[in-house]
N, C-alpha and C positions, 0 to 999 in steps of 0.2 A: 260245528263249534260256534258259528254265528248265532244259531238258534239257542244254544246253551247259554251263551253270554247274555243274549237279550233276556232270557228268562231269569237268569241270575240277578241282573240289574232290576228287572220288574219285581222280583222277590224282595230285594232290598227296599225298593220304594213301597211295596205292599207292607212290609214289616214296619217301616217307619210310620206309614199312614195308620196301620192298625194299632200300633202301640201309642201313637199320639192322639188319634181321633176315632179309632174303631171302624175304619173303612178300608181294610186291606184289599178287599176284592176290587176296589176301584182301579187298581193297577194290575193285579195278578190275572183276573179273568180276561180283560181285553188283550193282554199279552199272549195268553193261550190262544185266543182267537186269531191274533196277528200271525202266529206261526202255523195256522192252518187247521186247528182242531175244530170240529163241529161244536155248536153251543152246548149240547148236553154233555158231550165228552169233556169239553173244556171245564164245565162246572164240576164234573165228578173228579177230574184230575186236580182242580183247584181245591176241592174239599179235602182231598187226601193230603195235600201240602199244608193246608191250614190246620188240620187235625194234628199232624206231626209237630208242627212248629208251636202249637198251643201247649205242648208238654213243657217247653221252656218257660212259658208264662206261668204255668202252674208251679213249676219248681221254684221259680224266683218269688212266688207269693207265699211260700211255706211259713215265713215268720208271721205274716198277717193272718194265716189260717189257723194258727194255734187257738184252741178253745172254741172253734166254730164247727167242730165235727157234727154236732147235732143239727145245726142249720143246714149244712151240706147234705146230710143223709135224708133230711125231710124233703129237700127240693130237687135233688138230682134225679130221682125216678121220673119227675115230671118233664125235665128237659130230655132225658133219654127217650121217653115215650114220644115227645115231639120230634126228636131227631129221626126216630124210626119212621114216623109218618112222613116227614119232610123228604127223607131219602127215597122212600117208596114212591112219592109223588114225582120226583125227578125221573125215576126209572120208567114211569108210565107216560111221561109227557113227551110228545113228539118234538124233535129238535126244532122244527120251524115254529111251533107254538112257544117253546121255551125262549127262543130268540126274541119273540114279540113281548113276552112277559118281562124279561130282564130289564129293559130300559125303564120300565115303570118302578121296578124294585130299586134300581140305582137312584132314580129321581127321589123316591120316597126316603131312602137311606140318606141321601145328601140333605134333604130338608130336615130330617131328624137331628142332624149334626148342629143345626142352628139353635137348638134348645138344649144346652148341656144339662145333665142331671146334677142335682145337688144333694148333699147329705140331709137326711131327715132331721128337722129340729128336735131337740131333746123332748121326749115325752110323746111325740107323734108316732114314732116307729115302734115296732114290737121287737124287743131284744131276744125273744126266744125264736123268732123267725117262723112261727106257725102261721101258714098262709090261710087267708079266708077264701071262700069259693071263687071270687073274682080273681084273686092273685093266683090261684091254682090254674084257672083257665088261661090267664095271661102268660104264666110261665110255660105252659104247654104250647101255646101259640108261638111264642118266641122261639121255643125249641124246634117247632115245625119250620118256621122261617129260617132258622139257623141251618137246619138240615137241608132245606131246599135251595137256598142261595146264600144267605147269611151276611150280606153287606150291612153294617151298622147294627147287627144283632146285639153286639156288645153294648152299644149305646142304649138300645131299648131295654135290655136286661138290667143294666146299671140303673136306669131310671125307675124300673119296677122295684128292684131290691132296695133302692134308696128310700123308698116310702114304706117298705116292709120292715127294715132293720134299722133300729136306732143305734147307729154306730158310725165310725169315721168312714169317709168315702174310700180310703185306701183299703180298709178291711172288707168293705162291701164289694169293692172291685176284685178282691182276691176270691170271694165266693163266686162272683160272675165268671172269673176265669175257669174255675172248675166246672161250673154248670154248662157253659158253652163248649168247653173242651170235651165233655161227655157227649153232648149233642152232636158235635162234629165227628167224634170218634165212631159212634154207632152208624151214622150216615156213611162214613168212609168205609167201614167194614162191609156195609151193604153194597157199596159201589165196587169194592174189590171182588166180592163173591158174585154179584149179579150184573154188574155194569161193565164199563170200559174205562180203564185207566191207562194213560200213556205215561209209563214210568220215566222214559227218557226226558219228558217235559217236567214231570213232577219233581224229580230229584234236584235239578238246579234251582227250581222255584223254592223248594224246601230250604236249601242252603242260603239263598238270598233272604228268605223270611227270617231265619235264625239271626243273620247279621242285622237286619233291619229292626227286629224286635229287641235286640240287645242295645243297639245304638239309639233307638227312638227316644227313650226317656231322657237321656243326656241332652239330646238336641231340643226336645220339647221344653226343658227347663230354661232354654236361652231364647225362646220365641214367645211372643205375646199369644196367649191361648185363643183370644177372640179372633185375631188375624188368621191364626192357623186353621181354626174351625171354618171360618168363612171361605178361606182360600180353597180348602179341600171340598167344601160343599159346592162352590161355584164350578170347580173342576168336575165334580160328579154330575152336576146338572148338564154341563156341556157334553160329557160322555154319554149320558142318557139320550140326548138328542142324536148324537152320532150313531149309537147302537140302534135306535129306532129307525133312523134312515136306512141303515144297512139291512135291517130286518125286513123292511117293506120294499126295498129296491130289488 
């Protein structure tokens, strides 16, 4: 019961962080480590919870997704491919190696938060969403990152799409939700079939994520965005140091 409550609370914190700053794994992944899961198993379990909770984000984005079917259909195969590659890399990465890699991913994700994406100025983006070769590569690589670990993948994808699509940030964010939801989903399916998922840990984490995702936007409207980003980024950098010390000790 204590473990379930801890993971539920961590899920709420992860949902809040994810909905407000795109760094849900800052809270959910360490919580899974704290209850005794090995690094790779914790990551796989975390991906399952994130994939399920992303369905709520996609559902809430339906109004903004109207008229964007063509954009999504052109880009989603790229993130699905990336998610397959990222998930496969997790399955072949030894747990000790993964534990050493994650602190650097967390630090990178935290630094990314310090530069928020902005909507493309009128005339600079492409309204049809047809990606050039560099955008194709970037979309696949973000899909790989999302399937492998995913902290701040939303921030990276939003930054990429903001320069591709000449549209409001809200509508671009809706496309991002679908693309990364697909990437997480294919990685999660791979983990269910070929990996190790601790469902007793995943379920309370999912519930907490749903609550946090729902409450996050309302809380974010009452907080200064810059203070919020910097605070979460600093917490992420501290966590990166702690995870690195644990990995090498």
